[in-house]
C-alpha positions as CSV (number, residue, x, y, z in Angstrom):
1,M,49.0,125.0,85.7
2,A,50.9,127.3,88.6
3,D,50.6,123.6,90.7
4,N,51.7,121.6,87.5
5,T,55.6,124.1,88.5
6,E,55.4,123.6,91.7
7,S,54.8,120.1,91.6
8,K,57.8,119.9,89.0
9,S,60.3,122.0,90.7
10,D,59.3,119.9,95.0
11,W,60.2,116.5,92.2
12,Q,63.5,118.2,90.5
13,E,63.9,119.6,94.8
14,R,63.4,115.6,95.5
15,E,65.9,113.6,93.1
16,I,68.4,112.1,93.9
17,G,70.1,110.5,90.7
18,A,69.1,108.8,87.3
19,L,69.0,105.3,86.3
20,W,69.1,103.4,82.1
21,K,68.8,99.9,81.4
22,Q,71.5,97.2,80.2
23,S,71.7,93.9,78.5
24,G,74.9,92.2,80.0
25,R,75.9,89.4,78.7
26,N,74.3,87.4,81.7
27,Q,71.8,89.3,82.8
28,N,69.5,92.3,82.5
29,Y,70.9,96.2,84.7
30,L,70.6,99.1,85.3
31,S,73.4,101.2,85.9
32,G,73.9,105.3,86.3
33,H,73.4,107.3,89.3
34,I,73.3,108.2,93.0
35,N,73.6,111.6,95.0
36,N,77.1,112.0,92.1
37,E,77.8,107.9,92.7
38,K,78.2,105.6,89.6
39,V,76.3,102.7,90.3
40,V,75.2,99.3,89.4
41,I,72.1,97.3,89.8
42,F,71.3,93.9,89.7
43,M,68.3,91.7,90.3
44,N,69.6,89.9,93.8
45,K,70.0,85.9,92.6
46,G,69.1,84.2,95.9
47,K,65.6,85.8,96.1
48,S,64.4,82.5,95.4
49,E,65.3,81.1,98.5
50,N,64.6,84.1,100.8
51,P,61.3,85.8,99.8
52,K,62.4,88.6,102.9
53,A,65.6,89.0,100.2
54,P,65.9,92.7,99.3
55,D,64.9,92.2,94.9
56,F,68.1,93.9,94.2
57,R,71.5,95.0,94.7
58,V,73.1,97.6,94.2
59,Y,77.2,98.0,93.5
60,K,79.5,101.5,93.2
61,S,80.6,100.9,90.0
62,K,84.1,100.7,89.1
63,P,86.2,103.0,86.6
64,R,87.1,100.4,83.2
65,E,90.8,100.3,83.9
66,E,89.6,98.4,87.2
67,E,86.4,96.0,85.2
68,S,88.9,94.9,82.7
69,Q,92.1,94.8,85.5
70,V,89.0,92.6,87.2
71,A,88.2,90.6,83.7
72,A,91.3,89.1,83.7
73,A,91.1,87.4,87.0
74,P,88.6,84.5,88.3
75,A,85.2,85.6,89.0
76,P,84.4,84.4,92.8
77,A,81.7,82.0,92.7
78,Q,78.4,82.7,93.9
79,E,78.5,81.2,97.5
80,E,81.3,83.4,98.3
81,V,79.7,86.6,96.7
82,D,76.6,85.6,98.6
83,E,79.4,85.3,102.0
84,L,80.4,88.8,101.6
85,I,76.4,90.6,101.0
């Protein structure tokens, strides 16, 4: 039993965040926090073109106020997003 308690303590000390599954309009994603930073994680759509590309992309989450302002602006083309990444 002592090993189990020590193991939990070790895992608790190593934990840096938590994620939750979300369903979006266009795709499923994860949201949560890592090192007290709110994040969202999406599957990498460019993965099929490049097998060495990462499977997921992690982004800082924007506050709801900014999201509504961004929603009013046109979304950047996928090529523009890929160039930034």
